[in-house]
C-alpha positions in Angstrom: 88.3 103.6 90.6 88.6 99.9 89.5 90.2 98.5 92.7 91.0 99.8 96.1 93.3 97.6 98.2 93.2 98.0 102.0 96.2 96.3 103.4 99.8 95.9 104.3 103.1 97.3 103.0 106.5 95.8 104.1 110.1 95.6 103.2 111.1 92.0 102.5 114.5 90.8 103.8 115.2 87.7 101.7 117.8 85.0 102.7 118.5 82.1 100.4 120.0 78.9 101.7 120.2 75.2 100.8 118.0 74.3 103.8 116.4 75.7 106.9 118.6 75.6 110.1 117.6 73.3 113.0 116.8 74.9 116.3 120.0 76.4 117.8 121.9 75.8 114.6 123.7 78.4 112.4 124.2 77.7 108.7 125.7 79.7 105.8 123.3 81.3 103.4 123.9 81.6 99.7 122.4 85.1 99.0 120.7 88.1 100.6 118.5 90.7 99.1 115.7 93.2 99.9 112.5 93.7 98.0 109.2 95.5 98.3 106.3 93.4 99.8 103.3 93.2 102.1 100.4 91.2 100.9 98.3 94.3 100.3 101.0 96.0 98.3 101.7 92.9 96.3 98.1 92.5 95.3 97.8 96.2 94.4 101.0 96.0 92.2 99.6 92.9 90.4 96.3 94.7 89.7 98.0 97.8 88.5 100.5 96.1 86.2 97.5 94.4 84.5 96.2 97.9 83.9 93.5 98.1 86.4 93.1 101.6 88.0 94.2 100.9 91.5 94.4 102.8 94.8 95.9 101.8 98.2 94.9 102.4 101.8 97.7 101.7 104.2 100.1 102.8 106.9 103.9 103.4 106.8 106.5 104.7 109.3 109.0 107.6 109.0 111.9 105.1 109.4 113.4 105.5 105.9 111.7 102.3 104.6 108.1 103.8 104.6 108.6 106.5 101.9 110.3 103.9 99.7 107.4 101.6 100.0 105.0 104.4 99.1 107.2 105.6 96.2 107.2 102.0 94.8 103.4 101.9 94.7 103.3 105.3 93.0 105.9 104.1 90.4 103.5 101.2 89.6 100.8 103.8 88.9 98.9 103.3 92.2 97.1 106.2 93.9 98.5 106.6 97.4 96.5 109.6 98.7 95.3 107.4 101.6 98.6 105.9 102.7 99.2 107.4 106.2 102.6 108.1 107.7 103.1 107.6 111.4 105.9 109.6 113.1 108.3 107.6 115.2 107.0 104.2 114.1 108.7 101.4 112.1 107.2 100.3 108.8 106.3 96.6 108.3 108.9 94.0 107.5 108.9 90.4 106.3 111.8 88.0 106.8 111.8 85.4 104.1 113.8 82.2 104.0 114.1 80.6 100.5 115.2 77.0 100.3 114.4 74.0 98.1 112.2 76.0 95.8 109.9 77.0 98.7 109.9 79.6 101.4 109.0 80.3 105.1 108.2 83.8 106.2 108.0 85.7 109.5 106.0 89.0 109.3 106.6 91.9 111.7 103.5 94.1 111.3 105.1 97.5 112.3 102.8 100.3 111.2 100.4 97.9 109.5 99.0 97.3 113.0 98.1 101.0 113.1 95.8 100.8 110.1 92.8 101.0 112.5 89.1 101.5 111.6 89.5 105.2 112.5 92.3 105.6 109.9 90.4 103.7 107.2 87.3 105.8 107.9 89.0 108.7 106.1 89.1 106.6 103.0 85.4 105.7 102.9 84.7 108.0 99.9 87.5 106.2 98.0 86.0 102.8 98.9 82.7 103.9 97.6 84.2 104.7 94.2 85.6 101.1 93.8 84.4 98.4 91.6 86.2 96.0 94.0 87.8 96.4 97.4 90.5 93.9 98.4 91.5 92.8 101.9 94.1 90.5 103.5 95.0 89.5 107.1 98.2 91.5 107.8 96.2 94.4 109.3 94.2 94.4 112.5 91.1 92.1 112.5 88.9 94.9 113.7 89.8 96.8 110.6 89.1 93.8 108.4 85.6 93.5 110.0 85.1 97.3 109.6 85.8 97.2 105.9 83.7 94.1 105.3 80.8 95.7 107.1 81.2 99.0 105.3 81.4 97.3 101.9 78.4 95.1 102.6 76.3 98.1 103.8 77.2 100.1 100.7 76.9 97.2 98.2 80.6 97.3 97.2 82.0 94.1 95.9 84.8 92.8 98.1 87.5 90.1 97.7 88.9 88.8 101.0 92.1 86.8 101.0 92.2 85.3 104.5 96.0 85.0 104.7 97.9 84.5 106.9 95.1 82.8 108.8 93.4 84.5 111.7 90.0 83.4 113.2 87.0 85.4 112.0 83.3 84.8 112.5 81.4 83.1 109.6 79.0 86.1 109.5 81.8 88.2 108.1 82.8 85.6 105.5 79.2 85.5 104.3 79.3 89.3 103.6 82.2 89.0 101.2 81.8 88.7 97.4 84.7 86.4 97.0 86.9 84.5 99.6 90.3 83.2 98.4 91.9 80.9 101.0 94.5 78.2 100.4 93.5 74.7 101.4 94.8 75.0 105.0 93.1 78.3 105.5 89.9 76.9 104.0 89.9 74.1 106.5 90.6 76.4 109.4 87.9 78.9 108.4 85.1 76.5 107.6 85.9 73.4 109.6 85.2 71.4 106.4 87.1 69.6 103.6 87.7 71.7 100.5 85.1 70.1 98.3 82.3 70.4 100.9 83.3 74.0 101.6 83.2 75.2 98.0 79.9 73.3 97.4 78.3 75.2 100.3 79.6 78.6 99.0 79.1 78.5 95.2 80.6 81.3 93.2 82.0 82.8 96.4 84.7 80.5 97.7 87.8 80.0 95.5 90.4 77.7 97.1 94.0 78.1 95.8 96.1 75.0 95.7 99.5 76.1 94.4 100.7 74.0 91.4 97.3 72.1 91.4 95.4 75.3 90.5 92.2 76.4 92.0 88.9 74.9 93.0 85.4 76.5 93.2 81.8 75.6 92.7 79.8 77.3 89.9 76.4 76.5 91.3 76.0 73.3 89.4 79.3 71.5 89.7 82.8 71.6 91.3 85.2 73.3 88.9 89.0 72.7 88.9 91.0 75.4 87.1 94.5 74.1 86.5 97.6 76.1 86.9 100.2 76.8 84.2 103.5 74.9 84.6 106.7 76.9 85.1 110.1 76.5 86.7 110.0 78.4 90.0 112.7 80.8 91.1 110.9 82.3 94.1 107.3 81.4 95.0 106.9 84.4 97.4 103.9 86.5 96.5 102.4 84.0 94.0 99.1 84.0 95.9 99.1 87.7 96.1 99.6 88.0 92.4 96.7 85.6 91.9 94.4 87.8 94.0 95.4 91.1 92.4 95.1 89.6 88.9 91.7 88.0 89.8 90.3 91.4 90.7 91.9 93.0 87.6 90.3 90.5 85.2 86.9 90.6 86.9 87.0 94.4 86.4 87.8 93.8 82.8 84.5 91.9 82.5 85.7 88.3 82.4 83.4 85.7 84.0 84.6 84.0 87.2 86.1 80.9 85.6 88.0 82.8 82.9 89.2 85.4 85.5 90.6 82.5 87.7 92.3 81.0 84.7 93.8 84.3 83.7 94.9 84.9 87.3 96.5 81.5 87.4 98.7 82.5 84.4 99.7 85.8 86.2 100.6 83.8 89.3 102.7 81.3 87.3 104.6 84.2 85.7 105.2 85.8 89.1 107.5 83.1 90.4 110.0 83.5 87.6 112.0 86.1 89.5 113.1 86.9 93.0 111.0 89.0 95.4 107.3 89.1 95.9 106.9 91.8 93.2 109.9 91.0 91.0 108.1 88.7 88.6 104.6 90.1 88.6 103.7 90.5 84.9 102.6 93.5 83.0 99.5 93.1 80.8 101.7 92.8 77.7 103.8 90.0 79.3 100.6 88.2 80.4 99.1 88.4 77.0 102.3 87.1 75.3 102.2 84.1 77.7 98.5 83.4 77.0 99.2 83.6 73.2 101.6 80.7 73.6 99.3 78.4 75.6 
């Protein structure tokens, strides 16, 4: 197995408006839609569409949304033998407000909070088969720590996307192969400015900076990998696409700098359509875009 994602699934409820309402204010929106999401699911779909063999470890409810979330993963070619269904529980949801080419999001974990270390333990054989395991922060912190410890003990490469931010001890960060925060998350995790943080964690810490690209240290110098310019339709899930694509290109044998550049292209393509997964490119679409750079 190329990549195993341990993470969240959710249904996204997307409201578009010209601006955000003030406290106590009601405004009219311009559009409403639903889409498949969850940071873990988005990353898995990104990796799978770039033709990395991908499996998912997660939790859904029997509320009508859960089975659709699982089916969506399967339709993207993702192995779902370790997606657990919890009776009488609500699947995860995300409530996304789109305005002024940006977004704000409220996540309700639902069954994602039930993805405990005990549940993940049944997937240990699957994790051991992986070239890379991927983690994010929409599941319980004790599960994140459990997976980091397990992968570290077994020598399994792990990419940790610490979003949305939650506090975690530095000892766990040091056990990760790659850490991919944005600038705010980087500052909160390391208590340092971005340049100092990447210098202290060469070839491990990759800081994503939106339209400004990514920053990392290659052991000799600080490296800025620029983004690819595009006109955004919906930026939801761009960071998730970057992470899934990064893993996919590393599995394909690219060095870190080229994998980041390639993932930047995938992220830029992902914001061309509505929904966290709507614009995630296939390998063919990605290649066509790279051919025109």
